[in-house]
Backbone bond lengths (Angstrom), bond angles and torsions (degrees), N, CA, C in turn:
res aa  C-N    CA-C-N  psi(-1)  N-CA   C-N-CA  omega(-1)  CA-C   N-CA-C  phi
1 M - - - 1.459 - - 1.537 109.20 -
2 A 1.333 115.56 135.06 1.459 120.06 -179.24 1.529 110.35 -69.84
3 R 1.320 114.67 140.13 1.456 119.44 178.04 1.523 109.77 -78.32
4 H 1.326 115.99 150.68 1.457 120.71 173.79 1.528 108.81 -68.15
5 P 1.350 117.45 144.66 1.469 118.09 174.17 1.522 109.67 -57.68
6 V 1.321 116.03 135.41 1.459 120.21 -178.32 1.526 109.41 -80.04
7 T 1.313 116.26 127.06 1.456 120.95 172.74 1.524 107.62 -110.69
8 H 1.301 116.40 115.65 1.461 121.26 176.99 1.520 107.54 -80.93
9 R 1.319 116.34 141.79 1.462 119.13 177.28 1.516 111.04 -140.81
10 S 1.312 114.29 155.80 1.453 121.00 170.85 1.524 108.03 -79.88
11 R 1.318 117.15 177.70 1.456 118.65 168.32 1.524 107.46 -69.96
12 R 1.304 116.50 166.41 1.463 120.71 177.11 1.524 108.40 -93.84
13 Y 1.323 115.74 132.65 1.462 122.13 -178.50 1.523 108.42 -105.05
14 L 1.342 116.51 111.62 1.457 121.16 -178.91 1.518 110.78 -83.90
15 L 1.325 115.29 126.20 1.463 119.88 176.86 1.521 110.52 -73.43
16 R 1.312 116.70 139.32 1.462 119.86 175.35 1.526 110.87 -62.85
17 D 1.320 115.99 -36.44 1.465 121.19 178.72 1.520 108.39 -95.77
18 P 1.342 118.06 112.01 1.472 119.46 -178.33 1.522 113.20 -63.57
19 D 1.343 116.44 -16.26 1.466 120.67 176.44 1.529 111.58 -98.74
20 G 1.313 116.40 13.95 1.458 120.93 -176.32 1.513 114.45 -76.37
21 D 1.337 116.77 0.88 1.461 119.11 -178.90 1.530 111.74 -63.62
22 E 1.333 117.14 -28.54 1.469 119.35 178.73 1.526 110.83 -64.31
23 M 1.323 116.84 -36.85 1.463 120.39 177.31 1.526 110.33 -66.12
24 V 1.342 116.37 -36.88 1.464 120.13 178.07 1.524 109.65 -62.77
25 V 1.327 116.67 -42.96 1.468 121.05 178.78 1.531 110.22 -58.20
26 R 1.320 116.77 -44.17 1.464 120.17 -179.92 1.530 111.19 -65.65
27 L 1.325 116.59 -42.29 1.462 119.73 -179.88 1.529 111.36 -63.94
28 A 1.323 116.76 -43.80 1.471 120.24 179.20 1.526 110.21 -63.36
29 G 1.338 115.64 -40.19 1.460 119.14 178.05 1.516 112.01 -62.51
30 S 1.332 116.31 -36.62 1.467 120.11 -179.41 1.525 111.75 -66.79
31 Q 1.347 116.68 -21.88 1.462 121.10 178.47 1.530 112.23 -86.10
32 G 1.345 115.74 -11.26 1.459 119.50 -179.27 1.515 114.20 77.07
33 W 1.344 116.80 18.20 1.464 119.33 -179.91 1.520 110.84 -73.99
34 E 1.324 115.97 144.19 1.465 121.29 179.32 1.532 109.87 -77.74
35 K 1.331 115.46 129.18 1.462 120.12 175.23 1.523 108.40 -79.07
36 V 1.347 116.99 125.16 1.469 120.66 -176.27 1.519 112.81 -113.64
37 V 1.329 117.60 -15.95 1.466 122.44 177.09 1.519 107.76 -141.30
38 D 1.341 116.44 138.39 1.470 120.39 175.77 1.521 108.47 -150.65
39 I 1.332 115.41 94.78 1.459 122.02 179.80 1.520 107.67 -115.07
40 P 1.328 118.62 106.68 1.475 120.66 -176.95 1.524 111.99 -62.07
41 A 1.331 115.81 146.99 1.469 120.83 173.94 1.517 108.79 -69.34
42 K 1.312 116.50 139.34 1.453 121.02 176.07 1.529 108.70 -73.21
43 R 1.320 115.98 131.58 1.461 119.38 179.55 1.524 110.79 -66.30
44 F 1.324 116.28 -35.38 1.452 121.05 177.12 1.520 107.27 -122.19
45 G 1.311 116.45 136.68 1.464 120.00 -177.41 1.512 111.16 108.43
46 S 1.309 115.96 -178.02 1.463 120.44 -170.39 1.526 113.28 -108.89
47 E 1.322 118.90 3.50 1.460 120.08 -177.13 1.529 110.20 -76.09
48 P 1.340 118.02 118.31 1.466 119.36 -178.85 1.520 111.73 -74.90
49 G 1.329 115.56 156.62 1.454 121.37 173.01 1.521 109.78 -89.02
50 R 1.337 115.27 159.29 1.463 119.22 -176.01 1.526 109.03 -150.77
51 V 1.320 115.17 130.49 1.465 121.23 174.42 1.526 107.16 -129.00
52 S 1.344 116.42 132.90 1.467 120.70 179.39 1.519 110.43 -128.78
53 W 1.333 114.39 143.03 1.455 122.23 176.10 1.528 108.54 -125.59
54 E 1.346 116.04 148.22 1.461 119.76 174.66 1.522 108.08 -90.65
55 M 1.327 115.46 109.12 1.458 121.00 -177.10 1.528 111.02 -72.34
56 S 1.331 115.50 -38.57 1.459 124.02 173.37 1.518 105.08 -158.03
57 P 1.334 119.16 169.14 1.463 119.03 -173.76 1.540 113.29 -51.23
58 G 1.324 115.79 118.81 1.463 121.22 176.99 1.511 115.43 80.91
59 I 1.339 118.24 3.44 1.467 122.75 -179.75 1.526 108.11 -118.33
60 F 1.332 116.59 124.05 1.456 120.52 -172.30 1.531 112.29 -124.26
61 L 1.321 114.98 134.53 1.457 121.91 171.08 1.522 107.43 -99.11
62 T 1.326 116.60 128.06 1.465 120.93 179.51 1.516 109.57 -122.81
63 C 1.324 115.29 135.26 1.461 122.43 172.98 1.517 107.70 -113.38
64 V 1.323 116.35 123.75 1.463 122.51 -179.93 1.519 108.69 -111.77
65 R 1.327 116.19 132.66 1.464 120.68 176.11 1.514 108.85 -119.44
66 D 1.330 115.88 118.86 1.463 122.55 -179.79 1.526 108.42 -113.24
67 R 1.327 116.32 103.20 1.463 119.84 -177.77 1.526 112.00 -65.40
68 K 1.321 116.52 -36.37 1.462 120.33 -177.92 1.521 111.60 -61.15
69 L 1.334 115.81 -37.88 1.467 121.11 -179.26 1.527 112.30 -93.13
70 H 1.329 117.71 -1.28 1.466 121.61 -174.63 1.523 109.42 52.18
71 T 1.333 115.16 50.45 1.461 120.58 -171.82 1.525 110.96 -139.47
72 S 1.326 115.93 136.90 1.461 122.41 167.47 1.525 107.78 -127.54
73 Y 1.318 116.50 141.05 1.464 118.90 179.71 1.525 111.08 -147.93
74 L 1.338 114.23 159.95 1.459 122.82 179.75 1.520 109.89 -117.16
75 L 1.323 115.57 149.95 1.459 120.68 169.26 1.521 108.87 -154.65
76 V 1.332 115.51 160.41 1.459 122.83 177.20 1.520 107.57 -113.42
77 T 1.332 116.58 136.70 1.462 120.80 179.13 1.527 110.46 -131.96
78 S 1.341 114.68 156.09 1.461 121.26 175.91 1.521 109.23 -160.67
79 R 1.306 116.58 142.57 1.458 120.77 170.85 1.517 111.52 -98.69
80 M 1.329 115.56 2.10 1.464 120.19 -175.97 1.518 112.93 -102.01
81 T 1.333 116.74 -35.91 1.460 119.75 -173.09 1.515 111.03 -149.87
82 G 1.330 115.58 149.36 1.455 120.46 173.42 1.511 111.78 -94.21
83 G 1.346 116.93 -0.85 1.460 120.88 -178.47 1.516 111.43 -83.22
84 L 1.311 115.62 78.91 1.464 120.81 -174.07 1.529 112.70 -104.99
85 D 1.332 117.62 7.64 1.464 120.93 -173.04 1.524 112.89 -57.47
86 S 1.328 117.38 -43.70 1.463 119.41 -176.68 1.524 111.24 -65.90
87 Y 1.333 116.36 -30.71 1.464 120.17 179.33 1.531 110.60 -76.53
88 E 1.326 115.87 -35.31 1.461 119.17 174.81 1.532 110.45 -66.40
89 T 1.328 115.93 -34.05 1.465 119.52 177.04 1.520 110.32 -60.58
90 W 1.333 116.68 -38.92 1.464 119.70 177.38 1.529 109.82 -60.32
91 I 1.331 116.96 -43.22 1.470 120.75 -179.52 1.523 110.18 -60.29
92 T 1.322 116.39 -49.87 1.463 119.40 -174.09 1.531 112.18 -71.66
93 A 1.344 116.98 -21.53 1.464 120.41 -179.79 1.529 112.25 -99.90
94 S 1.322 116.72 8.02 1.465 120.94 -172.09 1.526 113.56 -76.16
95 G 1.331 116.97 -13.99 1.455 120.22 -176.10 1.512 113.45 92.96
96 L 1.337 116.71 -3.92 1.459 120.79 175.87 1.524 109.28 -75.03
97 S 1.331 116.51 152.91 1.466 120.93 -179.57 1.523 109.41 -102.74
98 F 1.340 115.34 122.27 1.457 120.88 -176.41 1.530 112.27 -114.64
99 C 1.314 115.70 152.77 1.469 120.86 173.48 1.521 108.87 -68.74
100 T 1.321 116.50 140.87 1.462 121.36 175.95 1.527 109.75 -91.34
101 D 1.333 115.54 168.63 1.464 119.56 174.53 1.529 110.14 -57.17
102 A 1.327 115.88 -42.74 1.465 120.04 -179.33 1.528 110.99 -61.23
103 D 1.342 116.90 -40.10 1.470 120.47 177.78 1.520 111.10 -58.74
104 L 1.324 115.67 -47.83 1.467 120.51 -174.58 1.534 111.73 -67.68
105 I 1.321 116.07 -41.95 1.465 119.66 179.43 1.524 110.65 -69.07
106 R 1.313 116.56 -41.44 1.469 120.52 179.80 1.532 110.86 -61.60
107 A 1.325 117.01 -36.71 1.461 120.35 179.51 1.525 111.21 -64.27
108 V 1.333 116.77 -36.76 1.473 120.12 177.41 1.522 110.07 -68.97
109 E 1.317 115.65 -49.21 1.466 119.83 -175.41 1.524 112.46 -69.80
110 G 1.332 117.96 -26.55 1.454 120.56 -176.54 1.512 114.71 -98.00
111 S 1.331 117.11 6.89 1.465 120.08 -178.55 1.519 110.58 -67.32
112 D 1.335 115.62 134.74 1.462 120.86 -176.26 1.530 114.16 -95.29
113 N 1.321 117.35 -14.04 1.471 118.83 -179.06 1.528 109.10 -146.61
114 P 1.337 116.52 160.57 1.473 119.77 -176.02 1.525 114.12 -56.82
115 K 1.348 118.23 -41.24 1.467 120.16 -177.92 1.521 110.96 -62.47
116 E 1.329 115.80 -43.58 1.469 121.20 179.03 1.524 110.61 -65.04
117 K 1.338 115.90 -41.19 1.461 119.69 -178.94 1.524 111.03 -68.15
118 C 1.327 117.22 -36.37 1.465 120.64 178.18 1.523 110.60 -59.12
119 R 1.329 115.99 -48.22 1.457 119.84 -179.81 1.525 110.90 -64.26
120 A 1.343 117.09 -42.60 1.464 120.60 -179.44 1.528 111.55 -62.91
121 L 1.325 117.01 -37.87 1.462 120.67 179.47 1.521 111.41 -64.17
122 V 1.326 116.49 -48.00 1.462 119.25 -178.49 1.526 110.55 -64.24
123 R 1.334 116.51 -40.76 1.462 119.60 177.26 1.535 110.66 -61.72
124 A 1.325 117.11 -39.62 1.468 120.32 178.13 1.522 110.80 -65.16
125 G 1.316 117.07 -38.77 1.459 120.00 177.10 1.519 111.88 -63.46
126 I 1.329 115.58 -42.91 1.466 120.30 178.54 1.529 110.07 -61.49
127 G 1.331 117.08 -44.32 1.460 121.35 -174.00 1.516 115.65 -89.09
128 A 1.321 117.59 1.83 1.464 120.18 -178.00 1.525 111.52 -63.94
129 P 1.335 117.71 151.52 1.465 120.34 178.40 1.526 111.89 -66.65
130 L 1.330 116.22 169.55 1.465 120.19 -177.20 1.520 112.37 -68.11
131 N 1.329 116.40 -31.76 1.464 120.20 -177.08 1.530 110.39 -107.80
132 P 1.348 117.23 151.09 1.466 120.24 -177.85 1.522 112.72 -51.11
133 D 1.323 114.77 138.52 1.461 123.26 -178.44 1.523 106.78 -133.48
134 N 1.319 115.96 124.74 1.470 120.22 -173.93 1.526 113.42 -60.20
135 R 1.329 117.27 -31.35 1.467 118.87 -179.74 1.525 110.99 -63.49
136 Y 1.310 115.52 -44.42 1.465 120.09 178.44 1.531 110.72 -70.32
137 S 1.329 115.55 -45.64 1.468 119.42 -178.28 1.514 111.41 -56.77
138 R 1.325 116.41 -43.57 1.458 120.58 -179.86 1.534 111.03 -61.87
139 A 1.339 116.50 -43.99 1.462 120.13 -179.98 1.524 111.58 -64.18
140 F 1.323 117.28 -39.98 1.462 120.48 -178.55 1.526 111.09 -71.86
141 I 1.336 116.64 -41.43 1.467 120.03 -179.08 1.527 110.81 -65.72
142 E 1.340 116.47 -40.84 1.464 119.54 176.13 1.531 110.52 -61.75
143 S 1.312 116.50 -37.10 1.459 120.53 -175.04 1.523 113.12 -76.27
144 V 1.334 118.55 -26.09 1.468 118.49 176.80 1.530 110.36 -74.38
145 N 1.339 116.80 -4.97 1.463 121.16 174.49 1.533 111.96 -108.54
146 D 1.328 116.31 10.02 1.463 120.78 -179.34 1.526 110.83 -65.66
147 A 1.340 116.01 154.00 1.466 120.08 179.49 1.521 112.24 -67.26
148 S 1.334 117.67 -26.03 1.461 121.11 -177.46 1.531 111.54 -87.21
149 P 1.337 117.77 124.26 1.470 119.84 175.81 1.532 112.29 -59.69
150 D 1.327 117.06 -34.01 1.466 119.32 179.37 1.525 111.41 -65.38
151 V 1.320 116.55 -39.30 1.465 119.94 176.82 1.518 109.84 -65.85
152 R 1.322 117.00 -41.93 1.467 119.90 179.26 1.532 110.47 -61.91
153 K 1.329 116.98 -40.46 1.465 120.04 178.70 1.531 111.25 -66.96
154 S 1.311 116.77 -38.19 1.467 119.67 177.77 1.524 111.04 -66.01
155 A 1.332 116.68 -36.29 1.469 119.93 176.71 1.529 110.14 -64.28
156 I 1.319 117.37 -38.34 1.469 120.95 177.40 1.529 110.06 -65.83
157 T 1.327 116.64 -41.38 1.464 120.27 176.99 1.524 110.45 -61.30
158 A 1.333 116.50 -42.38 1.464 121.05 177.46 1.523 110.80 -60.35
159 I 1.318 116.53 -44.18 1.463 121.73 177.66 1.524 110.40 -59.63
160 G 1.342 115.75 -39.28 1.460 119.60 178.86 1.516 112.09 -62.23
161 Y 1.324 116.93 -38.83 1.463 119.97 178.69 1.529 111.65 -65.00
162 T 1.338 117.84 -35.22 1.466 119.29 -176.60 1.519 112.06 -67.87
163 E 1.332 116.90 -36.73 1.469 122.12 -175.01 1.528 111.50 58.14
164 W 1.327 116.55 36.82 1.461 120.16 179.47 1.526 109.06 -88.63
165 P 1.342 117.88 120.17 1.462 121.40 -176.78 1.529 115.64 -52.09
166 P 1.360 120.03 -37.84 1.464 118.07 -178.55 1.533 114.21 -59.64
167 F 1.328 117.73 -17.87 1.466 120.03 -178.97 1.533 113.14 -79.24
168 Q 1.333 117.47 -11.11 1.469 119.99 -177.25 1.535 111.42 -57.85
169 E 1.317 116.48 -45.18 1.466 120.80 -179.00 1.524 110.82 -63.71
170 L 1.330 117.46 -39.02 1.460 121.14 178.63 1.526 110.52 -64.63
171 L 1.334 117.14 -43.61 1.459 120.20 178.61 1.523 111.12 -59.93
172 D 1.333 116.10 -42.14 1.467 119.58 179.40 1.529 111.03 -63.02
173 A 1.334 116.33 -39.37 1.463 119.74 179.03 1.524 111.24 -66.35
174 I 1.328 116.70 -44.05 1.468 120.04 179.25 1.518 110.79 -61.95
175 S 1.330 116.35 -39.34 1.464 120.34 -177.36 1.524 112.29 -64.04
176 Q 1.324 116.97 -16.95 1.465 120.90 179.33 1.527 113.00 -107.19
177 Q 1.331 116.67 -26.81 1.457 118.41 -167.79 1.521 115.91 -111.74
178 D 1.344 118.68 -18.40 1.469 118.41 -176.33 1.528 109.94 -64.19
179 P 1.338 117.79 139.70 1.466 120.39 -178.29 1.525 114.00 -71.03
180 D 1.329 118.12 -14.94 1.467 121.35 -177.26 1.534 110.05 -102.69
181 G 1.320 116.03 126.19 1.462 120.49 -176.60 1.514 113.57 -61.28
182 S 1.344 117.47 -37.20 1.466 119.45 -178.91 1.522 110.99 -69.25
183 V 1.328 116.77 -32.13 1.469 120.42 176.78 1.524 109.74 -70.05
184 R 1.322 116.53 -44.37 1.475 120.45 177.99 1.521 110.54 -59.00
185 S 1.331 115.80 -42.95 1.467 120.44 -178.27 1.528 111.51 -64.17
186 L 1.338 117.02 -43.33 1.462 120.17 179.27 1.522 110.78 -63.98
187 A 1.336 116.79 -42.68 1.470 120.21 179.27 1.523 110.71 -61.45
188 K 1.320 115.96 -39.21 1.468 120.09 179.10 1.523 110.23 -65.03
189 R 1.341 116.79 -45.77 1.466 120.01 179.53 1.521 110.92 -62.62
190 M 1.323 116.74 -38.34 1.463 119.84 -179.90 1.525 110.81 -68.34
191 S 1.318 116.63 -38.26 1.457 119.85 178.02 1.530 110.51 -64.08
192 V 1.329 115.88 -41.59 1.470 120.13 177.06 1.525 110.26 -63.02
193 A 1.342 116.76 -40.20 1.460 120.52 178.51 1.530 110.85 -62.08
194 F 1.337 116.81 -38.78 1.468 120.13 176.66 1.526 109.30 -61.09
195 D 1.338 116.57 -43.21 1.465 120.33 179.59 1.531 110.98 -62.68
196 E 1.334 115.70 -45.73 1.457 120.06 -176.10 1.536 111.14 -66.85
197 A 1.327 116.06 -33.08 1.474 120.25 178.20 1.519 111.63 -83.76
198 E 1.344 116.33 -0.57 1.452 122.59 179.74 1.527 111.57 54.83
199 V 1.323 114.99 42.01 1.468 120.93 178.91 1.531 108.95 -62.23
200 G 1.305 115.65 127.73 1.464 120.73 178.92 1.511 113.74 90.76
201 D 1.370 117.56 -11.18 1.460 119.74 178.91 1.530 109.54 -82.94
202 E 1.300 114.31 145.41 1.484 119.26 176.62 1.510 109.28 -84.15
């Protein structure tokens, strides 16, 4: 079976201001980068908006705005190279304000109700680092045992965003053992997605 083309990516950088995407547009314009994708966010509904610029040949900066999650984030992608450090340096030195790991974890742990915790979990999954981090893992594992099925599903969604191979076994267990059918189904779909994306394969 043919392998999927590998797309290298940076971590996702969540803006503190969910409306900060306009500042990103101005900054990218000031660099003279060519805009190659421009899909507006839907005002109603869950489809996120996406704008991408080519920073240099084969290297792309993408800004995603998700109104449903009140979240905007940046990432760098390339199918040519995994050496994206210099481009990530531009992001972190751009003057934009980003959520820290502590911010994202604290939002999960400090959530007072299931709806708030669901959003915090997905945001933490989006903003998690590329490699497994015990702070995030602990928050996600605790949440897949939450009394609320919605929280458990959000924890699975967060796990899906991380694409961390050690979570494959947990997803398989949830898909068989969770008492809620919709949670089991989501875990199964996420496990299949990990397989299809060849997560953990060299």
